[in-house]
C-alpha positions as a Markdown table, in Angstrom:
| # | Residue | x | y | z |
|---|---|---|---|---|
| 1 | Met | 35.3 | -4.8 | -43.8 |
| 2 | Ile | 32.2 | -5.4 | -41.9 |
| 3 | Tyr | 28.9 | -3.8 | -43.0 |
| 4 | Lys | 25.5 | -3.5 | -41.6 |
| 5 | His | 22.8 | -4.0 | -44.2 |
| 6 | Asp | 19.7 | -1.9 | -44.0 |
| 7 | Tyr | 16.9 | -1.6 | -46.5 |
| 8 | Ser | 15.3 | 1.7 | -47.4 |
| 9 | Thr | 11.5 | 1.5 | -47.2 |
| 10 | Lys | 11.0 | 4.0 | -50.0 |
| 11 | Thr | 13.3 | 2.5 | -52.6 |
| 12 | Asn | 13.8 | -1.0 | -51.3 |
| 13 | Arg | 17.6 | -0.5 | -52.0 |
| 14 | Lys | 20.2 | -2.0 | -49.7 |
| 15 | Ile | 22.1 | 0.7 | -47.7 |
| 16 | Glu | 25.5 | -0.3 | -46.3 |
| 17 | Lys | 26.9 | 1.2 | -43.2 |
| 18 | Gln | 30.3 | 0.3 | -42.1 |
| 19 | Leu | 30.5 | -0.8 | -38.4 |
| 20 | Ser | 33.6 | -0.3 | -36.4 |
| 21 | Ile | 34.9 | -3.0 | -34.1 |
| 22 | Ile | 35.2 | -2.5 | -30.4 |
| 23 | Gly | 37.2 | -4.6 | -28.0 |
| 24 | Trp | 35.9 | -6.2 | -24.8 |
| 25 | Arg | 37.0 | -3.2 | -22.8 |
| 26 | Glu | 37.5 | 0.4 | -24.1 |
| 27 | Trp | 38.0 | 3.9 | -22.8 |
| 28 | Val | 34.9 | 6.0 | -23.4 |
| 29 | Thr | 33.8 | 9.7 | -22.8 |
| 30 | Leu | 30.5 | 10.8 | -21.3 |
| 31 | Ser | 31.0 | 14.6 | -21.8 |
| 32 | Asp | 27.4 | 15.5 | -20.9 |
| 33 | Leu | 28.2 | 14.1 | -17.4 |
| 34 | Gly | 31.7 | 15.7 | -17.2 |
| 35 | Ile | 33.5 | 12.4 | -17.6 |
| 36 | Thr | 36.4 | 12.7 | -20.0 |
| 37 | Lys | 37.4 | 9.1 | -19.6 |
| 38 | Ile | 36.0 | 6.0 | -18.0 |
| 39 | Lys | 36.9 | 2.4 | -18.7 |
| 40 | Ala | 33.9 | 0.4 | -19.9 |
| 41 | Lys | 33.5 | -3.3 | -20.0 |
| 42 | Val | 31.6 | -4.4 | -23.1 |
| 43 | Asp | 28.9 | -7.0 | -22.1 |
| 44 | Thr | 26.7 | -8.3 | -24.9 |
| 45 | Gly | 24.9 | -10.4 | -22.3 |
| 46 | Ala | 23.6 | -7.3 | -20.6 |
| 47 | Arg | 20.8 | -5.5 | -22.4 |
| 48 | Thr | 21.2 | -2.2 | -20.6 |
| 49 | Ser | 24.3 | -0.2 | -19.9 |
| 50 | Ala | 25.2 | 0.8 | -16.4 |
| 51 | Leu | 27.2 | 3.6 | -14.8 |
| 52 | His | 28.7 | 3.6 | -11.3 |
| 53 | Ala | 26.9 | 6.2 | -9.4 |
| 54 | Tyr | 26.5 | 7.0 | -5.7 |
| 55 | Asp | 24.8 | 9.6 | -3.5 |
| 56 | Val | 22.0 | 9.4 | -6.1 |
| 57 | His | 19.2 | 11.9 | -5.4 |
| 58 | Glu | 16.1 | 12.4 | -7.5 |
| 59 | Tyr | 14.3 | 15.7 | -7.5 |
| 60 | Met | 11.8 | 17.7 | -9.6 |
| 61 | Asp | 12.9 | 20.7 | -11.7 |
| 62 | Gly | 9.7 | 22.2 | -12.9 |
| 63 | Asn | 8.0 | 19.3 | -14.6 |
| 64 | Lys | 11.2 | 17.3 | -15.2 |
| 65 | Asn | 12.3 | 14.4 | -13.0 |
| 66 | Met | 16.0 | 14.9 | -12.5 |
| 67 | Val | 18.8 | 13.1 | -10.7 |
| 68 | Arg | 22.1 | 14.3 | -9.3 |
| 69 | Phe | 24.8 | 11.9 | -8.4 |
| 70 | Lys | 28.5 | 11.4 | -7.9 |
| 71 | Val | 30.9 | 9.2 | -10.0 |
| 72 | His | 34.3 | 7.8 | -9.3 |
| 73 | Pro | 35.4 | 7.4 | -12.9 |
| 74 | Met | 38.7 | 5.6 | -12.3 |
| 75 | Gln | 39.0 | 2.1 | -10.9 |
| 76 | Arg | 40.3 | 1.8 | -7.4 |
| 77 | Asn | 40.4 | 5.6 | -7.0 |
| 78 | Thr | 37.8 | 7.2 | -4.7 |
| 79 | Leu | 39.7 | 10.6 | -4.6 |
| 80 | Ser | 38.6 | 11.5 | -8.2 |
| 81 | Val | 34.9 | 12.5 | -8.1 |
| 82 | Arg | 32.7 | 13.9 | -10.8 |
| 83 | Tyr | 29.4 | 15.6 | -9.9 |
| 84 | Ala | 26.7 | 15.1 | -12.5 |
| 85 | Lys | 23.0 | 15.6 | -13.1 |
| 86 | Ala | 20.6 | 14.4 | -15.8 |
| 87 | Glu | 17.0 | 14.0 | -16.6 |
| 88 | Val | 15.5 | 10.7 | -15.6 |
| 89 | Ile | 13.7 | 9.3 | -18.7 |
| 90 | Glu | 12.2 | 6.4 | -16.8 |
| 91 | Lys | 12.8 | 3.9 | -14.0 |
| 92 | Arg | 13.5 | 0.3 | -15.0 |
| 93 | Leu | 13.7 | -3.0 | -13.2 |
| 94 | Ile | 17.1 | -4.5 | -13.8 |
| 95 | Arg | 18.4 | -8.0 | -12.9 |
| 96 | Asp | 22.1 | -7.9 | -12.0 |
| 97 | Ser | 24.6 | -10.7 | -12.6 |
| 98 | Gly | 23.7 | -12.2 | -9.2 |
| 99 | Gly | 20.0 | -12.4 | -10.0 |
| 100 | Lys | 18.9 | -9.5 | -7.7 |
| 101 | Val | 16.3 | -7.2 | -9.2 |
| 102 | Thr | 16.5 | -3.4 | -8.5 |
| 103 | Leu | 14.6 | -0.4 | -9.7 |
| 104 | Arg | 17.1 | 2.0 | -11.3 |
| 105 | Pro | 16.8 | 5.5 | -12.8 |
| 106 | Val | 17.6 | 5.6 | -16.5 |
| 107 | Ile | 19.2 | 8.6 | -18.1 |
| 108 | Leu | 20.0 | 9.5 | -21.7 |
| 109 | Thr | 23.5 | 10.7 | -22.4 |
| 110 | Thr | 26.0 | 11.1 | -25.3 |
| 111 | Met | 28.9 | 8.6 | -25.4 |
| 112 | Arg | 32.0 | 8.9 | -27.4 |
| 113 | Val | 34.4 | 6.1 | -28.4 |
| 114 | Gly | 37.3 | 7.3 | -30.5 |
| 115 | Asp | 35.7 | 9.6 | -33.1 |
| 116 | Leu | 32.3 | 7.9 | -32.9 |
| 117 | Lys | 29.6 | 9.6 | -30.9 |
| 118 | Trp | 25.9 | 8.7 | -30.2 |
| 119 | Glu | 23.3 | 8.8 | -27.4 |
| 120 | Ile | 22.9 | 5.8 | -25.1 |
| 121 | Glu | 20.7 | 4.9 | -22.1 |
| 122 | Leu | 22.4 | 4.4 | -18.8 |
| 123 | Thr | 21.1 | 3.0 | -15.6 |
| 124 | Leu | 22.7 | 4.4 | -12.4 |
| 125 | Val | 23.8 | 1.9 | -9.8 |
| 126 | Asn | 26.6 | 1.6 | -7.3 |
| 127 | Arg | 29.3 | -0.6 | -9.0 |
| 128 | Asp | 32.0 | -0.1 | -6.2 |
| 129 | Gln | 32.3 | -3.9 | -5.9 |
| 130 | Met | 32.5 | -4.5 | -9.6 |
| 131 | Gly | 35.6 | -4.6 | -11.8 |
| 132 | Phe | 34.5 | -1.8 | -14.1 |
| 133 | Arg | 32.9 | 1.6 | -13.3 |
| 134 | Met | 30.8 | 1.2 | -16.5 |
| 135 | Leu | 29.1 | -1.6 | -18.3 |
| 136 | Leu | 28.3 | -1.2 | -22.0 |
| 137 | Gly | 25.3 | -3.3 | -22.9 |
| 138 | Arg | 24.1 | -4.6 | -26.3 |
| 139 | Gln | 21.4 | -1.9 | -26.7 |
| 140 | Ala | 24.2 | 0.8 | -26.8 |
| 141 | Leu | 26.2 | -1.2 | -29.3 |
| 142 | Arg | 23.3 | -2.1 | -31.7 |
| 143 | Gly | 23.8 | -0.6 | -35.1 |
| 144 | Asn | 27.0 | 1.2 | -34.1 |
| 145 | Leu | 29.7 | -1.4 | -33.2 |
| 146 | Leu | 30.7 | -5.0 | -33.4 |
| 147 | Val | 32.6 | -6.7 | -30.6 |
| 148 | Asn | 35.9 | -8.6 | -30.9 |
| 149 | Pro | 36.1 | -10.3 | -27.5 |
| 150 | Gln | 39.8 | -11.1 | -28.1 |
| 151 | Lys | 40.9 | -7.4 | -28.3 |
| 152 | Ser | 41.1 | -4.5 | -25.9 |
| 153 | Tyr | 41.4 | -0.8 | -26.4 |
| 154 | Leu | 41.0 | -0.8 | -30.1 |
| 155 | Phe | 40.2 | 2.9 | -29.9 |
| 156 | Gly | 43.3 | 3.7 | -28.0 |
| 157 | Lys | 44.6 | 3.5 | -24.4 |
| 158 | Ser | 44.0 | 6.2 | -21.8 |
| 159 | Lys | 46.5 | 9.1 | -21.8 |
């Protein structure tokens, strides 16, 4: 068993939290965005997670900066489209794998992997030319999962 060791500031006692192990690719759910399944590549070299999005439009809803966008959740399938909207929590400069820096909207959403569920930050970017529609970066993994790069779909294959 793998444990994360934390120390309580009040009692200085060690608290152990068992961390689940994730493979280098997994099926995840982003229910806040209406995405019941999307294949994510786990990338510990990437700080921030990214979601394939296109037709991205920012707008104001009262005093909230919002974004609406479309997603093709399945690889090599442009017929399946999900329409989503979310609050933009910030805009961030992100350097892609080719070294190009772009300013991207960042949203906060709930991600589920198997029975585990927590909030993650996602940047929105067109990933049409990439192998995966979603990239799961190390910030989303921190404190929740450990990665076994030799395994895939440890939480189950898509139905």
